[in-house]
N, CA, C and O of each residue as an XYZ file, in Angstrom:
460
protein
N     170.489    128.301    230.364
C     170.685    129.245    231.439
C     171.179    130.570    230.877
O     171.958    130.613    229.925
N     170.712    131.633    231.481
C     171.131    132.979    231.092
C     171.681    133.684    232.321
O     171.084    133.633    233.396
N     172.806    134.333    232.158
C     173.400    135.083    233.248
C     173.467    136.562    232.846
O     173.777    136.906    231.705
N     173.168    137.413    233.819
C     173.289    138.855    233.634
C     174.322    139.374    234.626
O     174.200    139.153    235.830
N     175.317    140.049    234.129
C     176.371    140.584    234.983
C     176.372    142.104    234.855
O     176.548    142.657    233.770
N     176.170    142.760    235.997
C     176.121    144.220    236.028
C     177.445    144.779    236.523
O     178.176    144.130    237.270
N     177.730    145.984    236.093
C     178.941    146.654    236.551
C     178.732    148.162    236.481
O     177.825    148.645    235.804
N     179.583    148.895    237.191
C     179.577    150.345    237.078
C     179.020    151.100    238.253
O     179.064    152.330    238.254
N     178.495    150.424    239.257
C     177.971    151.132    240.417
C     179.093    151.708    241.268
O     180.273    151.466    241.015
N     178.704    152.476    242.283
C     179.704    153.043    243.173
C     179.187    154.249    243.916
O     177.987    154.518    243.956
N     180.127    154.972    244.506
C     179.825    156.178    245.269
C     180.176    157.401    244.428
O     181.263    157.477    243.854
N     179.261    158.344    244.360
C     179.489    159.551    243.570
C     178.866    160.735    244.303
O     177.886    160.578    245.031
N     179.432    161.900    244.109
C     178.894    163.099    244.727
C     177.686    163.606    243.947
O     177.558    163.338    242.752
N     176.802    164.336    244.621
C     175.659    164.932    243.893
C     176.141    165.749    242.709
O     177.118    166.493    242.795
N     175.429    165.589    241.598
C     175.819    166.255    240.364
C     176.764    165.446    239.499
O     177.033    165.813    238.356
N     177.263    164.358    240.032
C     178.201    163.528    239.284
C     177.511    162.561    238.337
O     176.290    162.579    238.181
N     178.322    161.716    237.709
C     177.824    160.768    236.715
C     178.342    159.366    236.992
O     179.420    159.177    237.555
N     177.554    158.403    236.586
C     177.949    156.999    236.602
C     177.375    156.324    235.369
O     176.370    156.759    234.808
N     178.038    155.253    234.963
C     177.572    154.484    233.811
C     177.442    153.035    234.234
O     178.426    152.405    234.621
N     176.238    152.507    234.161
C     175.980    151.111    234.500
C     175.906    150.277    233.220
O     175.351    150.706    232.209
N     176.474    149.090    233.293
C     176.407    148.173    232.158
C     175.900    146.827    232.626
O     176.116    146.431    233.772
N     175.226    146.128    231.735
C     174.713    144.790    232.020
C     174.937    143.936    230.784
O     174.483    144.270    229.689
N     175.640    142.835    230.975
C     175.947    141.934    229.863
C     175.241    140.608    230.069
O     175.328    140.009    231.141
N     174.545    140.154    229.048
C     173.861    138.868    229.087
C     174.726    137.815    228.410
O     175.338    138.068    227.372
N     174.767    136.630    229.014
C     175.526    135.521    228.435
C     174.789    134.219    228.697
O     173.870    134.159    229.514
N     175.211    133.176    227.989
C     174.585    131.868    228.153
C     173.723    131.535    226.950
O     174.105    131.798    225.810
N     172.571    130.963    227.205
C     171.668    130.532    226.141
C     170.825    131.720    225.671
O     169.653    131.870    226.017
N     171.483    132.553    224.868
C     170.851    133.788    224.413
C     170.127    133.552    223.094
O     170.676    132.966    222.162
N     168.888    134.018    223.034
C     168.169    133.995    221.773
C     167.146    135.108    221.798
O     166.444    135.288    222.793
N     167.057    135.835    220.743
C     165.997    136.814    220.521
C     165.651    137.618    221.775
O     164.542    137.519    222.301
N     166.607    138.410    222.244
C     166.346    139.268    223.403
C     165.290    140.304    223.043
O     165.366    140.939    221.991
N     164.333    140.467    223.897
C     163.298    141.483    223.708
C     163.660    142.747    224.456
O     164.748    143.296    224.282
N     162.749    143.201    225.281
C     162.985    144.439    226.021
C     164.091    144.248    227.062
O     164.253    143.170    227.633
N     164.834    145.313    227.285
C     165.859    145.341    228.326
C     165.594    146.579    229.177
O     165.066    147.578    228.689
N     165.965    146.503    230.446
C     165.662    147.652    231.288
C     166.461    147.688    232.561
O     167.177    146.751    232.914
N     166.310    148.813    233.239
C     166.932    149.008    234.543
C     165.847    149.356    235.563
O     164.938    150.139    235.288
N     165.967    148.762    236.731
C     165.073    149.023    237.844
C     165.939    149.355    239.054
O     167.138    149.080    239.063
N     165.327    149.946    240.069
C     166.100    150.247    241.274
C     165.243    150.058    242.510
O     164.016    150.157    242.481
N     165.945    149.781    243.597
C     165.269    149.578    244.873
C     166.057    150.278    245.962
O     167.203    149.931    246.247
N     165.421    151.266    246.564
C     166.025    151.977    247.681
C     165.613    151.293    248.982
O     164.605    150.587    249.009
N     166.363    151.487    250.049
C     166.019    150.858    251.331
C     164.596    151.195    251.765
O     164.196    152.359    251.779
N     163.847    150.166    252.115
C     162.491    150.364    252.595
C     161.471    150.641    251.518
O     160.310    150.922    251.816
N     161.896    150.566    250.252
C     160.966    150.848    249.145
C     160.898    149.659    248.206
O     161.772    148.792    248.207
N     159.842    149.635    247.404
C     159.702    148.575    246.415
C     160.593    148.846    245.202
O     160.952    149.988    244.916
N     160.933    147.784    244.511
C     161.695    147.923    243.274
C     160.827    148.612    242.229
O     159.660    148.261    242.053
N     161.395    149.588    241.541
C     160.627    150.329    240.554
C     161.388    150.555    239.263
O     162.616    150.475    239.221
N     160.641    150.835    238.221
C     161.219    151.047    236.897
C     162.055    152.316    236.849
O     161.669    153.348    237.399
N     163.198    152.231    236.190
C     164.002    153.411    235.897
C     163.895    153.734    234.407
O     163.527    154.845    234.025
N     164.221    152.748    233.575
C     164.186    152.960    232.133
C     164.120    151.618    231.425
O     164.621    150.613    231.930
N     163.501    151.608    230.254
C     163.465    150.408    229.424
C     163.778    150.782    227.982
O     163.634    151.934    227.573
N     164.205    149.784    227.229
C     164.445    149.971    225.805
C     163.985    148.710    225.096
O     164.367    147.601    225.469
N     163.166    148.885    224.078
C     162.649    147.736    223.341
C     163.697    147.242    222.347
O     164.732    147.880    222.151
N     163.419    146.104    221.727
C     164.355    145.589    220.736
C     164.347    146.455    219.475
O     165.193    146.275    218.599
N     163.401    147.393    219.374
C     163.388    148.348    218.275
C     164.042    149.672    218.666
O     164.124    150.596    217.857
N     164.508    149.755    219.920
C     165.176    150.968    220.371
C     164.265    152.016    220.968
O     164.700    153.140    221.220
N     163.012    151.673    221.200
C     162.076    152.613    221.818
C     162.337    152.643    223.319
O     162.399    151.603    223.973
N     162.489    153.850    223.850
C     162.852    153.993    225.255
C     161.717    154.594    226.077
O     160.898    155.363    225.574
N     161.692    154.223    227.350
C     160.793    154.830    228.320
C     161.595    155.116    229.583
O     162.543    154.403    229.913
N     161.192    156.176    230.283
C     161.877    156.566    231.508
C     160.845    156.924    232.577
O     159.769    157.443    232.278
N     161.200    156.634    233.829
C     160.383    157.152    234.889
C     160.598    158.671    234.953
O     161.675    159.162    234.617
N     159.590    159.395    235.378
C     159.617    160.860    235.284
C     160.816    161.487    235.992
O     161.379    162.475    235.520
N     161.194    160.914    237.111
C     162.234    161.539    237.927
C     163.625    161.497    237.296
O     164.524    162.208    237.746
N     163.815    160.679    236.264
C     165.150    160.582    235.651
C     165.193    161.135    234.236
O     166.264    161.201    233.632
N     164.055    161.530    233.703
C     164.020    162.051    232.329
C     164.930    163.258    232.197
O     164.916    164.162    233.033
N     165.716    163.260    231.142
C     166.647    164.355    230.904
C     167.977    164.184    231.612
O     168.922    164.920    231.328
N     168.072    163.233    232.526
C     169.322    162.985    233.249
C     169.925    161.629    232.913
O     171.147    161.498    232.848
N     169.092    160.622    232.701
C     169.549    159.264    232.425
C     169.288    158.923    230.961
O     168.323    159.395    230.361
N     170.160    158.100    230.402
C     169.991    157.617    229.038
C     170.253    156.119    228.991
O     171.305    155.645    229.419
N     169.278    155.381    228.462
C     169.438    153.933    228.306
C     169.776    153.632    226.855
O     169.260    154.270    225.938
N     170.649    152.650    226.661
C     171.010    152.228    225.311
C     171.316    150.742    225.329
O     171.503    150.148    226.392
N     171.366    150.151    224.154
C     171.655    148.722    224.064
C     172.523    148.440    222.852
O     172.498    149.164    221.856
N     173.291    147.367    222.968
C     174.115    146.882    221.863
C     173.665    145.456    221.592
O     174.021    144.538    222.331
N     172.895    145.273    220.550
C     172.335    143.946    220.276
C     173.403    142.935    219.878
O     173.239    141.738    220.115
N     174.472    143.394    219.288
C     175.550    142.475    218.892
C     176.281    141.924    220.107
O     176.778    140.798    220.086
N     176.343    142.726    221.165
C     177.066    142.313    222.371
C     176.127    141.888    223.487
O     176.588    141.492    224.558
N     174.822    141.961    223.261
C     173.831    141.598    224.282
C     174.035    142.390    225.569
O     174.033    141.834    226.667
N     174.209    143.681    225.413
C     174.422    144.540    226.580
C     173.406    145.671    226.613
O     172.886    146.099    225.582
N     173.138    146.142    227.822
C     172.311    147.315    228.022
C     173.057    148.235    228.988
O     173.645    147.781    229.969
N     173.022    149.512    228.696
C     173.790    150.493    229.455
C     172.876    151.610    229.941
O     171.930    151.998    229.255
N     173.171    152.119    231.132
C     172.430    153.250    231.681
C     173.433    154.340    232.031
O     174.209    154.202    232.977
N     173.411    155.413    231.271
C     174.249    156.571    231.563
C     173.460    157.490    232.493
O     172.370    157.952    232.154
N     174.027    157.745    233.667
C     173.337    158.549    234.674
C     174.130    159.829    234.933
O     175.268    159.785    235.401
N     173.522    160.951    234.626
C     174.138    162.256    234.832
C     173.353    163.061    235.857
O     172.211    162.734    236.177
N     173.971    164.105    236.362
C     173.311    164.990    237.339
C     172.668    164.189    238.460
O     171.507    164.403    238.806
N     173.427    163.277    239.014
C     172.886    162.380    240.035
C     172.510    163.135    241.297
O     173.156    164.108    241.685
N     171.446    162.657    241.924
C     170.917    163.260    243.151
C     170.937    162.231    244.276
O     170.947    161.029    244.009
N     170.944    162.682    245.526
C     170.915    161.715    246.636
C     169.729    160.753    246.553
O     169.837    159.600    246.970
N     168.613    161.215    246.025
C     167.441    160.337    245.919
C     167.590    159.264    244.844
O     166.724    158.397    244.723
N     168.660    159.304    244.068
C     168.947    158.232    243.113
C     169.656    157.055    243.785
O     169.870    156.016    243.160
N     170.013    157.215    245.041
C     170.684    156.140    245.769
C     169.790    154.918    245.860
O     168.652    154.998    246.324
N     170.320    153.779    245.411
C     169.536    152.537    245.391
C     170.419    151.416    244.865
O     171.537    151.644    244.403
N     169.895    150.212    244.946
C     170.489    149.095    244.220
C     169.807    149.049    242.851
O     168.580    149.033    242.753
N     170.615    149.029    241.815
C     170.113    149.035    240.448
C     170.213    147.634    239.860
O     171.247    146.974    239.964
N     169.117    147.189    239.237
C     169.030    145.851    238.655
C     168.734    145.959    237.165
O     167.906    146.771    236.751
N     169.400    145.152    236.370
C     169.004    145.084    234.971
C     168.040    143.921    234.790
O     168.070    142.943    235.537
N     167.201    144.047    233.799
C     166.169    143.055    233.501
C     166.150    142.822    231.998
O     166.187    143.764    231.206
N     166.092    141.562    231.625
C     166.082    141.187    230.210
C     164.959    140.195    229.978
O     164.755    139.277    230.771
N     164.232    140.384    228.884
C     163.187    139.443    228.526
C     163.586    138.682    227.265
O     164.150    139.244    226.325
N     163.275    137.392    227.275
C     163.492    136.549    226.097
C     162.292    135.637    225.991
O     162.109    134.740    226.815
N     161.481    135.859    224.990
C     160.245    135.111    224.879
C     159.377    135.372    226.103
O     159.082    136.523    226.424
N     158.973    134.318    226.776
C     158.141    134.457    227.972
C     158.963    134.461    229.255
O     158.407    134.480    230.353
N     160.287    134.443    229.117
C     161.171    134.385    230.290
C     161.714    135.767    230.626
O     161.967    136.596    229.752
N     161.883    135.981    231.932
C     162.435    137.240    232.439
C     163.645    136.916    233.297
O     163.601    136.010    234.128
N     164.718    137.653    233.095
C     165.958    137.441    233.842
C     166.366    138.748    234.512
O     166.212    139.838    233.961
N     166.900    138.590    235.738
C     167.351    139.741    236.511
C     168.841    139.604    236.829
O     169.353    138.503    237.029
N     169.512    140.740    236.870
C     170.874    140.758    237.344
C     170.903    140.724    238.861
O     169.865    140.755    239.521
N     172.126    140.659    239.408
C     172.280    140.532    240.850
C     172.188    141.867    241.561
O     172.071    141.908    242.786
N     172.239    142.948    240.823
C     172.141    144.271    241.408
C     173.491    144.914    241.639
O     174.471    144.240    241.957
N     173.530    146.220    241.477
C     174.750    146.977    241.741
C     174.362    148.241    242.520
O     173.397    148.926    242.181
N     175.130    148.528    243.560
C     174.804    149.642    244.454
C     175.260    150.965    243.855
O     176.395    151.106    243.401
N     174.344    151.933    243.866
C     174.674    153.302    243.489
C     174.376    154.181    244.698
O     173.247    154.209    245.189
N     175.383    154.893    245.171
C     175.225    155.780    246.316
C     175.626    157.189    245.906
O     176.737    157.417    245.427
N     174.713    158.126    246.099
C     174.976    159.524    245.758
C     175.011    160.312    247.064
O     173.984    160.509    247.714
N     176.187    160.750    247.430
C     176.365    161.403    248.721
C     177.602    162.280    248.700
O     178.583    161.981    248.020
N     177.540    163.366    249.453
C     178.718    164.222    249.579
C     179.517    163.854    250.823
O     180.548    164.467    251.099
């Protein structure tokens, strides 16, 4: 069994910053790609950013230059630094981890950007 625990969500004003973290525990072996996705009310879950086990990153266009994804392979964690937040970034954020042919999701953490 693998568990993903997310932290760092909350309420922030437009232009502010938040840092999301996701820690994997349990039967961990050879973690592959790690990523963050988000789902706003009434919308489908979509990609925010991913990072491969080689450190190659991808971002959805709307967050490029504002968000930074990173990972710590020794600690089995993935982090999303979010700067210059906008109201349209409001969503539940989920981390995703792949190991072999298996995919694991976190429980989600709410990010609300509002004045």
